[in-house]
N, C-alpha and C positions, 0 to 999 in steps of 0.2 A: 673565497674558494671553499667549496666542500668536497672534497675528493677531486674528481675531473670535471666537477660542475661548478660554474661560475654562477654567483647569487647576488644579485644587484638590488639593494634596497632603495626605495622609493617612497616617498609620502602619499598616503590614499587622498583623493580629493574630497576636500570637504571634512577631512578628520584632522584634529591636531596631534594625536598621539600615533595613531595606526599606520603601519608601513606595509606596502606590497612587496614581497620579495619576488622576483623574476629570476627563473633558472634558465640558464643556457648552457648548451653543449656545442664546443665549436663555433661559437658565435650565433647558433641557431636556437630562440627561444621554443622552450618544450612545455613551459608551463608557468603558473604564477599562484603564489600561496599568500596567505595574511600572516601566518607565522613562520618564524625562522625553520626552513627545511632542515632535515637531517639527511644524511647519504640515502638512506633507504627511501626517503620520500622523493628523492631526487631519482632515483632507480625507477620507482613507480611511475613517476611522470614520463620517463623515458620509454620504458617497456611495461605497458600495463597489462595484467593477467588476461586472458581471454573471457569474455563475457556470454553466457549463452544467448541465443535469440529470445526476444520477448515474445511470450504467447499472449494474445488477446484475451482478456479475462471474460468478456462477454460471449465468446465463441464456446469455450471450453467449461465454462461453469453455467447451466441452466436450470437451477432447481425448479422442481415442479413442472417442468415442461415435458411433455411427451416427445417420445422420439418419432422422427418421421414415419408413416405408415401405420404406427400403432392405432389399434381399435380406441374408440371413445370410452371412457369409463363410464359404468352403469352406477345407480344409485344404490346398488348391494355393496360394490366394491368400495364405495367411499365409506370408510369405517367411522371416522369421529362424528360425522352429522347423523348417523343413523344410530349410533351409541346414544347419543345425547337424547334423541327422541325417545328411546325406550326408556330410559331413566326418569324422564319428565312424569311420566304416567305412575311410577312406583313411588314417587315422593308424595306424602300428605303434607300439605301445608294449611296450618289453621286459618280460617277466614279472619281477615282483619277488620275489626268493628271500627266505624267510623264515628269519631265524637261529634257531637252538635256544635261545636265551637268552631 
């Protein structure tokens, strides 16, 4: 007994040393753990805290995608590609000589 909770230890199938601790309240099973539960663990199994609803990741996080009804981007607006084109003309690279080997 752990407080008002009844804990029953049973060997785990296929294991020589591990036990499964089943937690009961008034004869009703509320959960099971692989380690000896404390009273706070038993309270958590009996009355878990509220969990907020799960928000789907794909709907709310869409990087790089335009919003519905947005105008298409033009070449002038796309910054990184046009900036690289401007730099390529300003850099002087010496001609590499090919050896006869």
